[in-house]
C-alpha positions, 0 to 999 in steps of 0.5 A: 150717550152711547152714540158714536160720532157718526150719529152727529152728522145727522141734523135730526139725531142732533136737533135736541142735543143741548136739552139731552146733554143737560139731562144725561150728564150729571151737573153739566152746567156746573161742569161749565162753570168749573171749567171757566173758573179753572181755565181762568185761573191761567187766563185772568184777562182777555185770552183766546180759548180754544174749544175742541169738540165745540158742536152744540155750543153749550160750553161756549155759551156758558164761557162767553157769558161768564167771560166777555174778555175772552175770544173763542175758536171752536172746532168740531167735525160735525157741521150739524153740531156746529150749526147748533152751536152757531145758533146757541152762541148768536148773542156772542158771535162777534167773539166766536169763530166756529171751524169744521174739523178736528184740532188739526184744523185749528189755528196755531195759536198760541191760546191762553187755554183749551177745553175739550168736554164730552169728546175724548171717550169717542177716540181710541188711545192713539187718536187721544194722544195725537189730539192731546198733543196737537192741543198742547202745541197750540197752547201758551206756556202754563195755559190750562186745558180742561177735559171731561168725559166717560172713564171707568175704574178697572173691571167695574166699567159696565156697572158704572156705565149702567148707573149713567144710563139709569140716570139719563133715562130720567124715569122709572128704573129699568136694570135690564135695560140699563145693563143693555145700554151699558154693554153697548157703551162698553163695546163702542167707546174705547174707555180708559181708566182714570189712571191711564187718562192721567198718564196720557195727559202727561205723555202729551206734554201736560203737567200736573193733570188733576181730577176735579170732577167725578160724576158716575162714569164721567170724570174731568181733569185740569192739566197745564201746558208744560 
């Protein structure tokens, strides 16, 4: 979880992404189910869904399986990660378009919903605001956006990151190593606190940002295109 975007360009480094993510992110499979449910409240029928940070394909596969009436456009800057997504979603390939790039390279839409999972914690505040505004610009009015990523409250960031590191290890606890991992993550990831996250969504043009997922240092919000 401490890897930066550059790590996702290495095919060897991302080969086990799906397996690792399911182990490291608490309740990831359920997060995908909740995401589908929440986006689906504003897209009850056939819809085009934008997936920002689609590399790996986990949420794409989960949503495509649950909603055969949806079509998807996924964007990701990592070719290696998109290759994993392409293989993992092969059964739904006729409904999924995968594009190399950021949200700036996504079609204009309008899309009936959007997701951005485990992505925004890699971006600084200005980059996040730009990305959120570009997502908003591509959504139909009142469409839902679901985001989830690392965010930690106040001065406790290293403690919460150490807890996430301990969870990810899945073996005997090593508090010293977990604290060291947390310090590296805190240095590398431009984390915002939950209040800043909600404020940024509003600044980008989204209404009613609401926390729906909290798991150690991970948080998830749903918000709506204003």
